[in-house]
C-alpha positions as CSV (number, residue, x, y, z in Angstrom):
1,M,4.9,-6.3,6.7
2,A,8.4,-6.9,5.2
3,Q,8.1,-3.6,3.3
4,L,7.1,-1.7,6.4
5,K,10.1,-3.1,8.2
6,K,12.3,-2.2,5.2
7,D,10.9,1.3,5.3
8,K,11.7,1.4,9.1
9,V,8.1,2.2,10.0
10,T,8.0,2.9,13.7
11,V,4.3,2.3,14.3
12,A,3.8,-0.7,16.6
13,F,1.0,-2.9,15.2
14,A,-0.5,-5.5,17.5
15,S,-0.3,-8.0,14.6
16,D,0.4,-8.3,10.9
17,E,-3.4,-8.5,10.4
18,E,-3.8,-5.1,12.0
19,A,-1.3,-3.6,9.6
20,V,-3.0,-5.2,6.6
21,A,-6.4,-4.0,7.8
22,L,-5.0,-0.5,7.9
23,G,-3.7,-0.9,4.4
24,H,-7.1,-2.1,3.2
25,K,-8.8,0.9,4.9
26,V,-6.3,3.2,3.0
27,C,-7.3,1.4,-0.3
28,S,-11.0,1.8,0.6
29,D,-10.7,5.5,1.3
30,I,-8.7,6.2,-1.8
31,S,-11.3,4.3,-3.9
32,K,-13.9,6.6,-2.4
33,G,-12.0,9.6,-3.7
34,T,-9.6,10.6,-0.8
35,G,-6.4,11.7,-2.3
36,V,-3.2,9.9,-1.2
37,V,-1.8,13.1,0.5
38,D,-5.1,13.6,2.4
39,E,-5.1,9.9,3.3
40,A,-1.6,10.1,4.6
41,M,-2.4,13.3,6.6
42,S,-5.4,11.6,8.2
43,L,-3.3,8.9,9.7
44,K,-2.3,9.7,13.3
45,M,1.4,9.0,12.9
46,S,4.7,10.6,11.7
47,Q,4.8,11.9,8.2
48,D,7.4,9.3,7.2
49,D,5.4,6.4,8.6
50,A,2.1,7.6,6.9
51,I,3.9,8.0,3.6
52,S,5.3,4.5,3.9
53,I,1.9,3.0,4.8
54,V,-0.1,4.7,2.1
55,G,2.6,4.0,-0.5
56,G,2.9,0.4,0.5
57,A,-0.9,-0.1,0.4
58,T,-1.2,1.4,-3.0
59,I,1.6,-0.7,-4.4
60,F,0.9,-4.0,-2.6
61,L,-2.8,-4.1,-1.6
62,C,-5.0,-1.7,-3.6
63,P,-6.5,-2.9,-6.8
64,P,-5.8,-0.6,-9.8
65,S,-9.4,0.7,-9.6
66,A,-8.6,2.0,-6.1
67,G,-5.4,3.8,-7.1
68,G,-3.2,0.7,-6.9
69,T,-0.3,-0.1,-9.2
70,P,-1.5,-2.0,-12.2
71,T,0.2,-5.3,-12.8
72,M,1.5,-6.4,-16.1
73,P,0.0,-9.6,-17.6
74,S,2.3,-12.5,-18.0
75,L,3.5,-12.8,-21.6
76,A,5.2,-15.8,-23.1
77,I,7.8,-14.6,-25.6
78,P,9.2,-17.3,-27.8
79,G,12.9,-17.9,-27.3
80,L,12.9,-16.3,-23.8
81,P,12.6,-18.2,-20.5
82,G,9.3,-17.7,-19.0
């Protein structure tokens, strides 16, 4: 939710859970083959809000197999704080 507020999303969600549920639906649709542009266009909201929601979902909620951002594994490098 913090990212949606930062992006100034104007959609009024009834709860944080509702926003997260929409994000998980976005991830599910993308994992089934819907392109991110088509997914954003399918949301019934402004283009800016749709882009923020789809972008946020792919960064923060979707696993890499569903188009999400892969995370780097933790590496311990000798001599550097970890």
